[in-house]
Each structure stands twice: as C-alpha cells, then as structure tokens.
N, C-alpha and C positions, 0 to 999 in steps of 0.2 A: 504494500500500500504506500502510495507516494502523494499525499495530499499537499496542495500548495497553501492551504489555510485550514484551520480547524477551530471550532468553537464548542465549548462544553455547555450544554443546555439542560435546564431542568424544566420539564413540562408542568404546567399548572393551569387551573381554571378557577375563576371566581364566579360562583353562582351560574355556571354554565358557559361563561365567556372565556375563551382560551387566551392566556397571556403568558407565554413561555418566557423564561428568564435565562439570559446568557451570563454564566458565572465564571467562565474561563476562556482564555484565548484572546481577550481584548484587554491590553494593559491600561491604556488611557487614551484620551482623545484631546487634541489641542483645543485651547479656549480658556479664557479667564473666568467664565461663568458656565454653568451647566447649559444655559440657553445657547451660548456660543459653541459649546461642544456639540449640541444637537445640530446647530447650523453646519458645523464642519462635517458631521456624519452625512447630512443631507446633500451637501454640495460636493464632498470629496470622497466619501466612503459609503455611498449608497449601495455598493456591492454587498455589504454585510446584511443590510435589510433584505435585499433581493435573494441572497443566499438562504436566509432563514424563512422567508415568507412566500417567495414565488415558487411555482412548480419547476422542477420535479421534487424539490426538497420540502417545500411548504405547501400551503393551501390558502384559499380565500378567507377561511373562517378563523384566522389566527392573528395575533399580534406578538411582537417580540420586545423584550426589555433588555437593554444593555446596562449592566451594573458597573459603576465606576467609583473611584475614590471621590469623596465629597470635596467641594471647593470651600464651602462655608464651614467654619470650624464647629458650628452648632450641630451639624448633621453627622451621622455615623457613616452613611453611604449616599451615593447619588445614583440616579438611573435616568436613562433616556428611552422614551417609548417610541416604537416604530410600528405603524399600521400599514394596511395594504397600499394606501395612496398618499400618506402624509406622516409627518412627525408631529404629533400634538404636544402642546406645552404641558398637558396633564391628562391623566386617565385614572378614574377611580378603580375600576376592576383590575387594571394593570398594577396599580399601587398595592392592592390587596394581595395580588400574586407575588409581587416583589418582596413584600414584608414577610409573607408566609415562607417563601423559599429561603430568604436570608436567615430566618430563625430556625426552621425545621432542618436545614442542612448544616447548621452550626457555624455559618459564616459570621453571624452575629450571635452573641450569647442570649439564650432564652431564660427569662426569669418567670417562674410560675408563682402566683396565678396571673400576673399581669406584667407584660414587658412594654415599656414606653420607649418609643423610637422617634427620632427626627430624621427624615430622609429628604434629599434634595432633588426635586424634579426641575425640568426646565422652567416651569411656572414659578418656582420658588420653594421655600421650606414647607414641608408637609409633616405635621405632628401626628403620631399614631399611638393608639392604645390597643395593644394586642392581648387578648385573653388567651391563656395557654393552660393546657392540662395534659399531663403525661406525654410531653414532647410534641403535642399537636396544638397548632394555633386554631382556636375554635371561633374566634371573632376578631375582625380587624375594623377598628373605627379610626377614620382619619379626619382631620380638620383641613379643609381645602383652602386654597387661596381665594380671595374675594370673588364672588359671582355677581353678575348684574344683568339687568334687562336693557337690551339695545333698542327694541321697538315693541310697542304694544298695540294690538288690534289694528294691524296694517293690512291692506288689501294688495294682493299681487295677482298677476295674470300668469296662468300655467298652461302650457301647450296641451291641448286635448282635454282640459278640465275647466277652463274659464277662470273666473275671479274667485279667490278664496281668501279668508281672513286668517292671519297668522300672527304669532309673536316671535321675537328673536331674543335669545338669551345666551350669555357666556358663562361657562362654569369650568373652564380649562380648555374647552373647545367651544365653537360658536354654533348654535343650533337654531334652525327655523322650526318652531313648535306649532303643530297642527292638531286641531280637534278631530280625532279619528272618527268619532260617532257622527259628526256632521257630514262625513264622506261615506257613511254606511259601513264603517269597520267596527269590529269589537276587539281587535288585537288578540287573535287566537292563532294557533299554529297553521291552520289551513289557509289563512289569509297572507302568509308570509311573502309568497312570490309577488302577489299583486301590490302589497305594501311597499316592497322593494322597488318595483318598477315605477310606481307613482312617486315614491319618496325621492328617487333620483331626479325626476323631472321637477319636483317642487324645489329641491335643493338648488338646482341650476337657476331656476327662475328667481328664487329669493336672493341668491348671491348677486345676481345682476341688478335687481330692483331695490334691494335694501342694503346699502353699504353698512358694514358693521365693524368699524375699526376698534381695536382695544385702546382705551384712553391713555395708557402709559407705554405700550409697546406696539409700534406700528408694524413690527415684523410678525406678530401673531396673526394667523390667517383669519379672514372673515368667515362667512357661513360655509361649512363643509359637510354638515350632517343635517338630516331631517329627523325630528322627534315627533312621532305620533302619540297623542295622549288621550286617555279616557277621562271623563269628568271626575272631579274629586267628590268624595262623600265622607261624612263624619260618622264614625262608629266606635263605641267603647273608648272614648276619650282620645282618639287618634284620627288623623286624616289619611285616607287610603285612595290609591288610584293605580292605574296600570299604564305602561308605555312600551313602545319599542323604538329604538333608534336605528335608522338605516345607515349602516356604515358603508361608505364608498369602498369599492365600486359596485355595491348593490347586494347587501345581505343584512339580516336583522341581528343586532346585538343580542346575544343570548341572555345576558344579565340585565338587570334594571338600569344599568349604565350610571356610573358615579358622577361623571361630569355633566351628563344629561340631567340627572337628578338635581345637581347643584344649579344648573341653569334654570330648571323648572322652579326650584325654590325661590330663585331671584325674581322670576316673573310672577309667581303666586304672591310673593310679598309685595311687589309693586302694585298688584291689583287688590290688595287687602284680603287675600284668601288664606293667609297663614301669618301667625305672629311668631316672634322670637320665642324659642323654646318648645313649640308645639311639635309633636311627633308626626312625621310623615312617612308612611310605609308605601314604598313604590314597587310595584310588581312588574315582571317581565313577560314576554310573550310565551315563555315556557313555564311560568308559574313561580320562579324564584323571586326573592324580595331583598331589598335593601331598606334599612331603617335610617332615617335622616331627620335632621332638624336644623334650624338656623340658630347658631350660638351667639351671634352678635351682628351688628351693623357697622358700616364704615363708609368711606368715600374713596373713589379712585379719581384723582383730579377733582372735578366738580360732579362726578357721576355717583349717585347713591349705589351702594353695594351691600351684599349680605355675606356673612362668613358661614358657609355650610359645614356640617358634620355628616358623614355618611358611613354606614357600617354594614358589613357582610362577612362572608367566609370564603376562603379559597382552599383548594386541595391540590397537592402534588400528584401528578399522573405518571411521570416517567423521568428517567435521566438518559441523556444521549450525547454522543459526539457527532457533530455535523461537520462534514468535510467537503472539500472541493478538489477533485482530481484535475490536474492541469490539462489533461486531454479531454475532459468533459466538454462536449460541444455546446452545452447550455450554461456557460459561465455566468451569464446575467439572469438566468432563469427565464421563465416565460409565463404569460397569462393568456387564457382563451375566454371569449365572451360566453361560452356555454355554462361555465361555472362562476365567472367573475362578472357576469352580466355585461359590463362594459370593459373592453380591453383598456388597460391602464394607460392613461394619457400622461406623458411625461410633463406636459405643460401644467397639468393639475398638480403634480408632485412638486414642481419647482416654483409655481406661482405663489405669491403672498398678497392677499387682497386686503 
C-alpha cells in the first residue's frame, strides 16, 4: 500500500446526522484565527474535504470535522466543519460529534458526571457541558455564538411556486425559514424528496432576493440553506415544533439541526413567540429532538441578537483510515446528480455572499 495522504477518522452521528471527525493526519493549518484556517482549507486544501466527502470515499449525507490545536488560549481544541458544498462558521450537530469523539476516544480527559469544555469553531468560542456516564457522553449542551433575525415576513418569488412568505435567520449558518404547512407539508419521511427539490429552489430565490450579510463578518456567507418548519405549540410547560433543513446540494438534515434551531430561536424571539429561558424542543424529520433555549440577549453592531443553548446526543459509529492512492484516477472525487440532486457547483463553494 502506497498512499500519498492518509487521515484517521472517527465516524459519528448526532441524532441521526453524520458528522465524522478527523483526529489524525492533519497537523495544523495556516491562519491567525480559526476562521482564517477555515478560509485556507477552502481556498488551498479543499482536496481534504473532497477526499472525505465526495465519492468514491464519501457520500452526500455526511459532513467532516477537522480537529486542530486551538488558537484562543481559553479553548482546549479547535475544529473546522466541512459540508458537501461549503465550510460553515458553525454547526450544532457537528459540534456534538466533535465533543463526543474528543472525550470518548481520550483525546481530551473525561470527567464524570459532567465535563465542561470550551472549543473553538470558526464562528468563535463554543462552551459545552457534556454529561458523561461510564465512559459515554450521554448529552452535549453547547452555548452558541449570537443568533439573529435578518428578515421577517418577507415575500419572495420562487420559480414554479409563485410568491411565498419567509423569514431569514442566522445561527452559525444563514437560513431562509419557510412555513411547511402553508405549502401542504407535514415534515414526514415520505415527503423528503419533494422537500429537497423545493427547498433548493427556495434557497436560490431567497439568496438572490434577500441579501443577508453578517453584521460583523462580511466573509460569512448569506443564505445557503432552507429550513422548513411546522407551527409551534405549547404543551407541558414547553414549546414544541418540528423542522427539516435542506442541506445543499439537496438532502434533509437528519437531526433537528443546531444552527437551524438557533436561527429559529432568533426569529421566534423577534416575533415575540418565545422568551428568554423558555424550553424549546425541536424535532427532526426522523423523529429525533434537540432541547434548546435562549440564555440571554445581546447586540451585534446595532442588530439585536439572542444567545442560544442547544442540547442533544451523539454516538461513535466506527474508526477508519482514509487514504489516497497516487494512481487513483479520482483524486478530486466526484458527484453525480442522481444522489447529490445537483452536481456541485464550484462557484457555490467559492462564492461568499
């Protein structure tokens, strides 16, 4: 065997969403901040993402996390999230996977019954409270960077659908949020394909018609995801709803989506639908749940924002060595629209709106 590069990977999923973690083979990435390191990966070492996520080694329903030394001395480790078509500043399900892998593999020491960690994402410092029992991480709760509403009750024109009303919120990624019931959906598994096809069209339309820059970092992308949501209801002292996020290039997030939940909390708070401290249980298309709440409010520049907390659980599924033979004809991997819905557009990967 004569591999030209090799990565050690721990397979993991958080409430159904795959977020594998690279724990070896990547020493460090240039950059003074984790965001700069993410930019370097995107612009100069995207071969690593392709190697892990594109066929024939990867698949459309995966993300990958690159664990690195922290830049900020307050953090124990840093991580960069890579998805099928982009490098997001933050991801909740991936954060749960990274924390679980770091503790259960012994990379960071586990303290039972609770291990407190600070990890460094491209979005900034993420504080975590990990409940642990007999060597297993049974719950991961993280406090996200501030989330905010970009647009409320805006109308957009969507090809083949007409005019629809949407909200836009940021929770680590920027989401166009759509009332699923108004379009005849109930967010159940047999609707997944139709939700994905429509979600991609809505995303493109919203990105064109509703510019959504981050108030402090213009390099954070605008709208890249569609989030279909069901109405909220109050039961037993908590607020409950269900959602599914359409992850480009066209699949449903299997988890309730941590940054999507954060964005929705920001929009709900802006509309007066939730108060600080209230419990919000967010369900996914496969029935898994995240528990979340707003733990505080703040501002980003002049924009009102909330500080979300999101909790769920992750499970390790395998360990592997992923390698590249120098004679492999698919050095950059490939995608096909039969499973990726849309062949990946490099302009989408490289653009920053």
